[in-house]
N, C-alpha and C positions, 0 to 999 in steps of 0.2 A: 585370338580371333578366329574361329572354326568359321568354316566354309563349305559351303553344300550349291553343286551347279540348279539352277533355277529353270533353266531355261536349253534348248537343245538351239542354240545360237547360231547359223550357218553364215557364212561370209564369201562373198566377188573376191579375189583375183583380179586387180585392174592393171598392176604392173611387175614384172618379173626380173628376174636376173640383175638383178641392182649389188653395185659395188660398197659396201657397209654402209648401209641410209640411215640417217642418225636424226633427220627432222625434215618436220614436212606444213606447208601452210599454203591457206589459200588466197591468192591474189585479187583486189575488188574486181576485176574483169571476171572471175567464177573459176578460172586456171588453176590445178595444183600445181605446187612447185616441192622438190623435193634433193636436199643436199646426201650427195653419196662422197663419205669419206676417203671413195677411193683405195689404193692397194700398194702405195709407197710409191717404190721406183727404185733405179739401180743408181743414184746419186748417195751421197756424203751419208753417213751415218752417225747413230746417237745411241748412249747405250739404253735402255728402257729402265727404269724407273724398280724393277723386279730385280734386277741382274742377269733374266734367262734372253740375255741374247743381245740384239743391237734392232735398232729403228732406222728402217731407208729410208731417204727422200725418194718423190719424183713427182711428177705434175699429173696425176691420175684421180684427181677429186674431179667432181662435176657436178651442176646444175640440174634438175631434168624435170622439164615438165608433162602432166598430159593436160590437154585440149583437146574436149571434143570425142574423147576414147584413146587418143591416139598419143603415146607418151614417147619421147624426144630426148635426150640431151641439148639443151640449147646453150650451155659453157662448161668446156671444159680446158684440159689444163691448171686446174687449181692447186695449190702446192696440198701434199700429201705423206705421211711417215705411216711405215708400218712392218712389222716381222716378214721378209721374204717371202713368206704364202700369202701375203696378204691379213694376214690377221692383225689383229692389235691396230687399227688404224684409227688414224686423228686427222684431220684435216677440214671438208667444211662439214660445220655440225647441227647447222642452225637455219632458219632463213625465217624472214619476217618484215614484214612489211606495215608502213606510216601512212595514215590518212590519206597521203597524198598522192600512196597506190608507187612509194620510192621505197626499195628493196633494199635490206638487209643481211648479210649472212656473217656467221659469226664461224673462222676457225677455231679450230681448236689447235692441239699439241703434244700435251698428254706427256709432260717429262720434263727434268730441272729448265730454268730458264737458260740457266747457266751456260750449255748446249746449245740453245738455238742458232748463235751466230756460225757456229761449225758448220752448217748444215748452206749459208750464204744468204743470199735473197730472196727470206720464201717467205715470207708473211705469216708465216702460223702463229695462232695463238693471237690476231690482231679481227676487226671489225673491218668490211670494207663493203659499200656498195655497190648494187648493178644498175648497168643502162642497160635497160629493157629494151631500147631499141636499137644496138648495135649489138646488143652481149656483151659486155667490155664491165670492167669492174675495178676498182680504186681503194687501196686503202686509208681508215680515218682515224684509226684508235687503234694503239697498242693493248690490249689485255696481258697481256703475257711479258710482263714487264720486270725486269727479275730484281729490282731495288722495290720497286710497291710490293712487291710476293714477298719476298724475305721480310719484310716489314713487317706483314699480316701474319705469314709462319711464326718466322721468330725463331726455326727450327735450321740452322745452313743445310743439314746431313737429307735432310727430307724436306726440302724445299721441290715443290709439283707447281704448275698451273696446267690444267685442262680447261680453256671456256667449254661449255658444253650446251648453255641454252640461252633464248636473246627471249627478252619480253621488251615492246616499243610501247612506252608509258609517256606520249604527246612527243615533248621535245626530247625524252629521256629515253638511254637504252639499260635494260636492268640489265644482269645476266649472271649466269651463275657458273660460279670455278669451281669443278670439279674436285679440284686435285688442290687447291689453296682453302678448299669450304670453306667456300665465302658467295656472300652478293655483292656484286657492284653495282656501280650505273657511272654513266658516263652521259655526255648530253651527245643530240645527235649530229652534231658539228664537229665533234670528236675531241670534244673540248670536259675540263673538268671531272678527270677520272677520280671516283669515289670510293668507301670502303659503306657498304651500308650495314651489313652485318657479317659478322667471324661465328660460324655455327663453332659450336666448342664438341669436341671430343667429350667421348663418355665413359663410362666402368659398366663392363660386361661381366657379370657372376658367371661362374661354372661354364664358361666356353664350352663349344665342341669344334674342334680342330680336323681340319682333313686327316683321313692317313695315307699311306707310300701308294695306293690305287687309285685314289679319288681323281677324280677328270680337272683337267692343268687348267681350272677357270680364270679368266683374264691374268689370263700370263705376261701382263704388258707393264704390273703391278700388284702381284702377287709372287711370291717365290715359289720355285718349283714343290709338288707333295711333299717330296723323297726329303724335304730339307726341316719336315716337321715329325721327329724324334722322340720329343721331351715328353714327358705327360703334359696335359693341359695344365696351366695355373688355375687358380683358382678366382682371379680376375682379371681381366686385362682391358686396357682401353682400346675402343673401338673411334675411328676416323666417321665423320657424318658421311661424307661423299654425297653431297648436294646433288639433284639431277633435272632439277625447270624449278621455274619461276611462272605466277599468272598473278593478277591481280583481283581483289574481291569486289564485288558491288560494295563494299565497307572502308573501299579503299588501302585496304594493307595489303600485303604481298604473302605470298603463301609460295611457299619453299616445302618441295619433295627430297626424301633424300634415299639411296639407295645401301647404303649403311656399308661400312667398311668390312672387311679382314677380320673375322673369319665369315661374315653375309649372317651374319644370326636369325632365323625364323625369325617372323614377328615382332622385329624389333626394328622396322622403318616406319621415320614419322613424318609427318606435315607439319610445319612450323610456319606458326603466322607472326608474320613481323612490320614493324609499325615502318611508316618512314624515317623513323628515328632509330632504327636498327633493334628496337626492343623484342626479344622472342619470349613468344611460350607455343605450345605443344598443341595444338588444333585437332589432330587428330594422329593415334598409334599403330600399332598392332598389322604392319604389313609387312612383306617381306620384297626387298631389293625392287621400290621404288624408281619409274625412269622417266615417267611425264605425267599431267594432266592438264585438264579444261574444263573451265565450265560452260555453262551454259548458259542462257537466257532466264530464264525461271531461278537461276543461283544452286543449279546442282551441280556439281562436282565431279567427274570422273578423273581415278588414279587408275595408272597403268603398271601392274607390275611385271618386271622384265622375265619374273622366273618364281616361282613359289614356293619353291626350294630353295636352302644353299648352293650357290651356282656349284661347286663343288660337288655337288651330288650326281649334275649331269643329266634332271631331269629339265628340259627347254621349257616347259608349257609356264606360258603365262597368264593374268588376267585382268577381265577390264572391270571397274569396282566403281560403283557412284556410291557416294556420299549428297544425302537429302539435304537442304537448311535445318532440318529439324534432328540432325545425324544421323537418320538412319539408314541402315547401309545396305546393299544390293548388288548380288555379284550379276552382272548381266554374261560374262562367259569366261570361260576356265577351260584351259585346255581345249579340246577337240579342234589341233589344227592352227590356233594360237601358240608361234613357238619365238620364245626369247623376242618380242616387242618393244621397239624403242620408239614410239610417239605415234603421238595422238592428236589430231584435230577434227572439229565437226564439221562438216559441209555445207553448204547453203542448202544442202536437200532433207537437210537435220541429219542423215546418214553419219557414222563412226570412222573414218577415214585413219587408218594403223598399219606404223611399217612394221613388220613381220618378218624376224629372222632378220632381224637387225643389226649389225657388226659383224657381220658375215661373210666373206668375199663371195660374190658370182651368185647369190641366192637371194638375195636380200627381195622381201615384196611389199609391195601394198595391198592390202586387202579392205574391199568396202563391206560394212557392219552396218544394215538396220537399227535403228531405237528402237527399239519396244518402249515408248513409253508408258502404256498398260503396265508394264513388270510391278507387284506392287510386293512381293516375297521382302522378304530381309533376313540377315546372317547379325550375328554377334562377332 
């Protein structure tokens, strides 16, 4: 898939200095809510799946709100794990509202579920509900359940769970677990956790691996660049790493993937998943997809976290439109769009995007006009 910038799209920064922002959504009252995964803390630690040190626990996760142009943290003290410098954080990952205005927040984890108990009473890897009248919360469901994850992954040495994205479908919550490479559902009352689909690994031919001087990208999940001394194999298995799920007008779930190490360019896909868990490839040719959303006309907007393999150290991301006839339009590429991590469409029709996502202290929320008259396309 080749791309060409077709517009000089500018944006407005409406929030800044956020700590590892991961998800955002509009409430029924028009306020914008943001999840900040935090920066960990000085509490107990667990080993990162990559072997590159430990993730330290704290209660630095937060929910922020933008209302009438004012940004404030309405809920603090939520669980978080991160490296000592605040990078690699997992904590509040996503927030969504149901038809009655009830807020659900997905708390991530990003490690082996077997280690979770060593952090104490932490609620990582669960779904919580918010009481916005007094800004309190309570846990309703455990997604990072060790026994459930083991049954799905079936590889004890590689067991991991990282609930990343949430979709409210009536009285059902649909959850993407980027660690278990799976799509789950659970009732809004916390009952009946079920697997919808496990997204399989696939074979990558002639992979390009990072060299010793490459960017130490995603160090929570990938060994340090200096670990790669051998010649690349002719083939290697890569994980899907699903990152978001939305429901189409056809009733199917659409799941986008980041694609696992070595984060090959042009290999990320969007899957169409029936309620029975049957998978088919809906669109392909992307790089490191992180989020997506439909508009009322059936256009699908997808967000590339980075347009090149992350270990190359190039932060530019992209916003791409996929029309119902499958025509693709590049709406924004680079030009200040750096490592975006989530998007939503506001009541005003504009795009609201988390920029510099997954980074401590410098996360932003930007507003981008939705130029519906764009008609150029690319293949």
